[in-house]
C-alpha atoms as a printed R data frame, in Angstrom:
    type eleno elety resid chain resno       x       y       z
1   ATOM     1    CA   MET     A     1  17.036  72.234 -47.377
2   ATOM     2    CA   SER     A     2  13.884  71.852 -45.295
3   ATOM     3    CA   SER     A     3  13.850  70.629 -41.627
4   ATOM     4    CA   GLU     A     4  10.926  68.780 -39.888
5   ATOM     5    CA   SER     A     5   9.855  70.174 -36.471
6   ATOM     6    CA   PRO     A     6   9.240  67.508 -33.681
7   ATOM     7    CA   LYS     A     7   5.628  66.561 -32.969
8   ATOM     8    CA   THR     A     8   5.558  67.073 -29.187
9   ATOM     9    CA   GLY     A     9   1.857  67.861 -28.810
10  ATOM    10    CA   PRO     A    10   0.365  64.343 -29.213
11  ATOM    11    CA   GLN     A    11   3.158  62.696 -27.208
12  ATOM    12    CA   ARG     A    12   2.622  64.946 -24.261
13  ATOM    13    CA   GLY     A    13  -1.088  64.253 -24.381
14  ATOM    14    CA   SER     A    14  -0.591  60.489 -24.276
15  ATOM    15    CA   VAL     A    15   1.848  60.753 -21.331
16  ATOM    16    CA   SER     A    16  -0.633  62.900 -19.435
17  ATOM    17    CA   ALA     A    17  -3.390  60.368 -20.040
18  ATOM    18    CA   VAL     A    18  -1.207  57.525 -18.761
19  ATOM    19    CA   LEU     A    19  -0.355  59.507 -15.615
20  ATOM    20    CA   ILE     A    20  -3.990  60.277 -14.973
21  ATOM    21    CA   VAL     A    21  -4.926  56.609 -15.339
22  ATOM    22    CA   ALA     A    22  -2.057  55.568 -13.052
23  ATOM    23    CA   ILE     A    23  -3.067  58.122 -10.435
24  ATOM    24    CA   ALA     A    24  -6.692  57.008 -10.644
25  ATOM    25    CA   LEU     A    25  -5.700  53.362 -10.213
26  ATOM    26    CA   LEU     A    26  -3.440  54.242  -7.282
27  ATOM    27    CA   ALA     A    27  -6.229  56.232  -5.655
28  ATOM    28    CA   ALA     A    28  -8.669  53.346  -6.141
29  ATOM    29    CA   ALA     A    29  -6.134  50.928  -4.659
30  ATOM    30    CA   LEU     A    30  -5.594  53.190  -1.645
31  ATOM    31    CA   ILE     A    31  -9.338  53.519  -1.102
32  ATOM    32    CA   ALA     A    32  -9.796  49.736  -1.336
33  ATOM    33    CA   ALA     A    33  -6.878  49.169   1.058
34  ATOM    34    CA   GLY     A    34  -8.368  51.678   3.501
35  ATOM    35    CA   MET     A    35 -11.757  49.949   3.397
36  ATOM    36    CA   ILE     A    36 -10.142  46.552   3.957
37  ATOM    37    CA   TYR     A    37  -8.113  47.969   6.846
38  ATOM    38    CA   PHE     A    38 -11.121  49.479   8.593
39  ATOM    39    CA   GLN     A    39 -13.190  46.331   8.017
40  ATOM    40    CA   ALA     A    40 -10.396  44.145   9.423
41  ATOM    41    CA   ARG     A    41  -9.996  46.495  12.370
42  ATOM    42    CA   GLY     A    42 -13.718  46.293  13.120
43  ATOM    43    CA   GLU     A    43 -13.649  42.508  12.962
44  ATOM    44    CA   LEU     A    44 -10.587  42.479  15.240
45  ATOM    45    CA   GLU     A    45 -12.356  44.649  17.814
46  ATOM    46    CA   SER     A    46 -15.420  42.404  17.613
47  ATOM    47    CA   SER     A    47 -13.238  39.322  18.093
48  ATOM    48    CA   LYS     A    48 -11.565  40.934  21.109
49  ATOM    49    CA   ALA     A    49 -14.974  41.651  22.620
50  ATOM    50    CA   ARG     A    50 -16.081  38.031  22.055
51  ATOM    51    CA   VAL     A    51 -12.862  36.739  23.629
52  ATOM    52    CA   ALA     A    52 -13.371  38.996  26.655
53  ATOM    53    CA   THR     A    53 -16.966  37.737  27.017
54  ATOM    54    CA   LEU     A    54 -15.853  34.114  26.786
55  ATOM    55    CA   GLN     A    55 -13.117  34.709  29.352
56  ATOM    56    CA   ALA     A    56 -15.650  36.249  31.754
57  ATOM    57    CA   GLU     A    57 -18.024  33.299  31.268
58  ATOM    58    CA   LEU     A    58 -15.156  30.862  31.844
59  ATOM    59    CA   ALA     A    59 -14.150  32.641  35.062
60  ATOM    60    CA   SER     A    60 -17.777  32.551  36.252
61  ATOM    61    CA   ALA     A    61 -18.038  28.834  35.435
62  ATOM    62    CA   LYS     A    62 -14.799  28.165  37.354
63  ATOM    63    CA   GLY     A    63 -16.197  30.056  40.350
64  ATOM    64    CA   ASP     A    64 -19.460  28.062  40.250
65  ATOM    65    CA   LEU     A    65 -17.493  24.822  39.961
66  ATOM    66    CA   SER     A    66 -15.376  25.733  42.990
67  ATOM    67    CA   LYS     A    67 -18.519  26.506  45.004
68  ATOM    68    CA   GLU     A    68 -20.135  23.185  44.030
69  ATOM    69    CA   ALA     A    69 -16.937  21.301  44.888
70  ATOM    70    CA   ALA     A    70 -16.824  22.970  48.321
71  ATOM    71    CA   ARG     A    71 -20.494  22.154  48.882
72  ATOM    72    CA   ALA     A    72 -19.966  18.523  47.883
73  ATOM    73    CA   GLU     A    73 -16.990  18.290  50.244
74  ATOM    74    CA   ALA     A    74 -19.073  19.710  53.109
75  ATOM    75    CA   LEU     A    75 -21.891  17.233  52.408
76  ATOM    76    CA   LYS     A    76 -19.387  14.377  52.341
77  ATOM    77    CA   ARG     A    77 -17.999  15.457  55.730
78  ATOM    78    CA   ASP     A    78 -21.532  15.608  57.181
79  ATOM    79    CA   LEU     A    79 -22.313  12.174  55.764
80  ATOM    80    CA   ASP     A    80 -19.109  10.683  57.177
81  ATOM    81    CA   ALA     A    81 -19.848  12.218  60.593
82  ATOM    82    CA   ALA     A    82 -23.417  10.856  60.579
83  ATOM    83    CA   HIS     A    83 -22.157   7.415  59.524
84  ATOM    84    CA   ALA     A    84 -19.578   7.412  62.325
85  ATOM    85    CA   GLU     A    85 -22.252   8.439  64.830
86  ATOM    86    CA   VAL     A    86 -24.571   5.661  63.683
87  ATOM    87    CA   GLN     A    87 -21.765   3.111  63.972
88  ATOM    88    CA   ALA     A    88 -20.969   4.352  67.487
89  ATOM    89    CA   LEU     A    89 -24.613   4.106  68.502
90  ATOM    90    CA   ARG     A    90 -24.881   0.587  67.132
91  ATOM    91    CA   ALA     A    91 -21.796  -0.440  69.079
92  ATOM    92    CA   ALA     A    92 -22.873   1.319  72.303
93  ATOM    93    CA   PRO     A    93 -25.457  -1.238  73.551
94  ATOM    94    CA   SER     A    94 -23.087  -4.196  73.086
95  ATOM    95    CA   ASN     A    95 -20.235  -2.267  74.722
96  ATOM    96    CA   ALA     A    96 -22.465  -1.422  77.667
97  ATOM    97    CA   ARG     A    97 -23.402  -5.095  78.105
98  ATOM    98    CA   GLU     A    98 -19.733  -6.085  77.991
99  ATOM    99    CA   ARG     A    99 -18.787  -3.481  80.626
100 ATOM   100    CA   ASN     A   100 -21.731  -4.333  82.906
101 ATOM   101    CA   PRO     A   101 -23.279  -7.720  82.099
102 ATOM   102    CA   SER     A   102 -25.763  -7.442  84.971
103 ATOM   103    CA   ARG     A   103 -27.539  -4.575  83.157
104 ATOM   104    CA   ALA     A   104 -28.206  -6.789  80.163
105 ATOM   105    CA   ARG     A   105 -30.331  -9.128  82.333
106 ATOM   106    CA   PRO     A   106 -33.747  -8.158  83.657
107 ATOM   107    CA   GLY     A   107 -33.447  -6.665  87.126
108 ATOM   108    CA   LYS     A   108 -35.566  -7.696  90.049
109 ATOM   109    CA   GLY     A   109 -39.155  -6.867  89.214
110 ATOM   110    CA   ALA     A   110 -38.403  -6.257  85.504
111 ATOM   111    CA   ALA     A   111 -40.280  -8.311  82.923
112 ATOM   112    CA   GLY     A   112 -37.484  -8.422  80.358
113 ATOM   113    CA   PRO     A   113 -37.273  -6.462  77.095
114 ATOM   114    CA   VAL     A   114 -40.266  -4.625  75.732
115 ATOM   115    CA   PRO     A   115 -42.333  -7.266  73.881
116 ATOM   116    CA   VAL     A   116 -42.518  -5.144  70.747
117 ATOM   117    CA   ARG     A   117 -41.048  -5.808  67.326
118 ATOM   118    CA   VAL     A   118 -40.111  -2.691  65.357
119 ATOM   119    CA   ALA     A   119 -39.550  -2.503  61.610
120 ATOM   120    CA   PHE     A   120 -39.402   0.338  59.101
121 ATOM   121    CA   GLU     A   121 -40.973   0.346  55.657
122 ATOM   122    CA   ARG     A   122 -41.623   2.755  52.818
123 ATOM   123    CA   PRO     A   123 -45.308   3.666  52.540
124 ATOM   124    CA   GLY     A   124 -47.232   2.983  49.376
125 ATOM   125    CA   ARG     A   125 -47.500   6.702  48.768
126 ATOM   126    CA   GLY     A   126 -45.441   9.611  50.007
127 ATOM   127    CA   ARG     A   127 -41.844   9.902  51.067
128 ATOM   128    CA   GLY     A   128 -39.846   8.820  54.106
129 ATOM   129    CA   LEU     A   129 -40.455   5.742  56.223
130 ATOM   130    CA   VAL     A   130 -43.152   4.488  58.574
131 ATOM   131    CA   GLY     A   131 -42.466   2.523  61.748
132 ATOM   132    CA   ILE     A   132 -44.242  -0.810  62.260
133 ATOM   133    CA   PHE     A   133 -44.729  -1.528  65.998
134 ATOM   134    CA   SER     A   134 -45.990  -5.066  66.627
135 ATOM   135    CA   ASN     A   135 -47.205  -6.023  70.132
136 ATOM   136    CA   ASP     A   136 -46.311  -9.693  70.657
137 ATOM   137    CA   SER     A   137 -47.893  -9.856  74.110
138 ATOM   138    CA   SER     A   138 -51.420 -10.947  75.032
139 ATOM   139    CA   HIS     A   139 -52.316  -7.689  76.771
140 ATOM   140    CA   VAL     A   140 -52.631  -4.011  75.943
141 ATOM   141    CA   LEU     A   141 -49.197  -2.404  76.071
142 ATOM   142    CA   PRO     A   142 -48.678   1.327  76.676
143 ATOM   143    CA   VAL     A   143 -45.449   2.352  74.942
144 ATOM   144    CA   ASP     A   144 -43.419   5.577  74.917
145 ATOM   145    CA   VAL     A   145 -41.244   6.174  71.858
146 ATOM   146    CA   ASP     A   146 -38.473   8.794  71.897
147 ATOM   147    CA   ILE     A   147 -36.845   9.760  68.580
148 ATOM   148    CA   HIS     A   148 -33.693  11.789  67.915
149 ATOM   149    CA   ARG     A   149 -32.486  12.860  64.472
150 ATOM   150    CA   PRO     A   150 -28.707  13.532  64.820
151 ATOM   151    CA   ARG     A   151 -28.211  15.326  61.534
152 ATOM   152    CA   ASN     A   152 -30.384  18.282  62.552
153 ATOM   153    CA   GLY     A   153 -30.918  17.736  66.296
154 ATOM   154    CA   ARG     A   154 -34.676  17.310  65.958
155 ATOM   155    CA   ARG     A   155 -36.444  15.275  68.649
156 ATOM   156    CA   GLY     A   156 -39.873  13.720  68.929
157 ATOM   157    CA   HIS     A   157 -41.998  11.739  71.363
158 ATOM   158    CA   LEU     A   158 -44.888   9.372  70.705
159 ATOM   159    CA   SER     A   159 -47.202   7.705  73.217
160 ATOM   160    CA   LEU     A   160 -48.737   4.545  71.807
161 ATOM   161    CA   ARG     A   161 -51.289   2.123  73.203
162 ATOM   162    CA   LEU     A   162 -50.769  -1.182  71.400
163 ATOM   163    CA   ALA     A   163 -53.554  -3.743  71.335
164 ATOM   164    CA   PRO     A   164 -52.640  -7.396  72.019
165 ATOM   165    CA   ARG     A   165 -51.063  -9.233  69.066
166 ATOM   166    CA   SER     A   166 -51.425  -6.131  66.905
167 ATOM   167    CA   ARG     A   167 -49.421  -4.485  64.151
168 ATOM   168    CA   ASN     A   168 -49.445  -0.699  64.315
169 ATOM   169    CA   GLU     A   169 -48.172   1.652  61.599
170 ATOM   170    CA   VAL     A   170 -46.726   4.977  62.754
171 ATOM   171    CA   GLY     A   171 -45.820   7.782  60.350
172 ATOM   172    CA   ARG     A   172 -46.481  11.432  59.592
173 ATOM   173    CA   PRO     A   173 -50.207  11.323  60.524
174 ATOM   174    CA   GLU     A   174 -49.255   9.970  63.954
175 ATOM   175    CA   GLY     A   175 -46.694  12.726  64.532
176 ATOM   176    CA   TRP     A   176 -43.367  11.551  63.072
177 ATOM   177    CA   GLN     A   177 -42.049  10.561  59.675
178 ATOM   178    CA   PHE     A   178 -39.073   8.292  60.213
179 ATOM   179    CA   ALA     A   179 -35.857   8.682  58.229
180 ATOM   180    CA   ARG     A   180 -32.619   6.781  57.884
181 ATOM   181    CA   GLY     A   181 -30.311   7.402  60.865
182 ATOM   182    CA   ASP     A   182 -33.075   8.252  63.365
183 ATOM   183    CA   GLN     A   183 -32.277   7.010  66.885
184 ATOM   184    CA   VAL     A   184 -35.316   5.341  68.442
185 ATOM   185    CA   THR     A   185 -35.865   4.340  72.094
186 ATOM   186    CA   VAL     A   186 -38.931   2.264  73.018
187 ATOM   187    CA   ARG     A   187 -39.980   2.139  76.674
188 ATOM   188    CA   SER     A   188 -42.781   0.461  78.551
189 ATOM   189    CA   SER     A   189 -43.290   0.298  82.281
190 ATOM   190    CA   GLY     A   190 -41.779  -2.853  83.818
191 ATOM   191    CA   HIS     A   191 -39.655  -3.657  80.778
192 ATOM   192    CA   GLU     A   192 -36.141  -2.887  79.621
193 ATOM   193    CA   ALA     A   193 -35.856  -0.065  77.128
194 ATOM   194    CA   MET     A   194 -35.154  -0.929  73.503
195 ATOM   195    CA   HIS     A   195 -32.639   1.154  71.536
196 ATOM   196    CA   LEU     A   196 -32.323   1.035  67.751
197 ATOM   197    CA   VAL     A   197 -31.311   3.101  64.737
198 ATOM   198    CA   VAL     A   198 -33.404   3.317  61.577
199 ATOM   199    CA   PRO     A   199 -31.387   1.525  58.855
């Protein structure tokens, strides 16, 4: 009888080749996974940095908004105070006449109110307002004009010499550029003073 010996050589070679291929594939998969991990980690860090930047910009914008809101509130308070002051000044002459009617009439030797009409207009060029002082009398009228600007405390004085039946424009070149809220007092010797507020 003859016996056949097992052929182990080729089988072992094929198993070794399969293991090598499997190890190579596993190594390639691990390398690919590592690359993906590091790439994802980099993108995550970049996203975190962008989020931090956006949060800082948002905080800055909130701070600016709070400052602007506080500034607007302060301006509103100033405007309300100026409006209340103007209303009080407008009511003051009538209240004074009601408390003391004799002061509303020309006193002995007084010639009545200053014969001047005052209006305020915007000039053709430039900013602000000009005052129009019209002398309705038939003689030259020396006039003193006192101005007070409540919102900043500024004061001014003008001395005018108005020709008879004349219309005189007063603005920056003459020494004062009128603005809304200015308190104006017009005086002339022998006449009652005129008080008004620029509308």
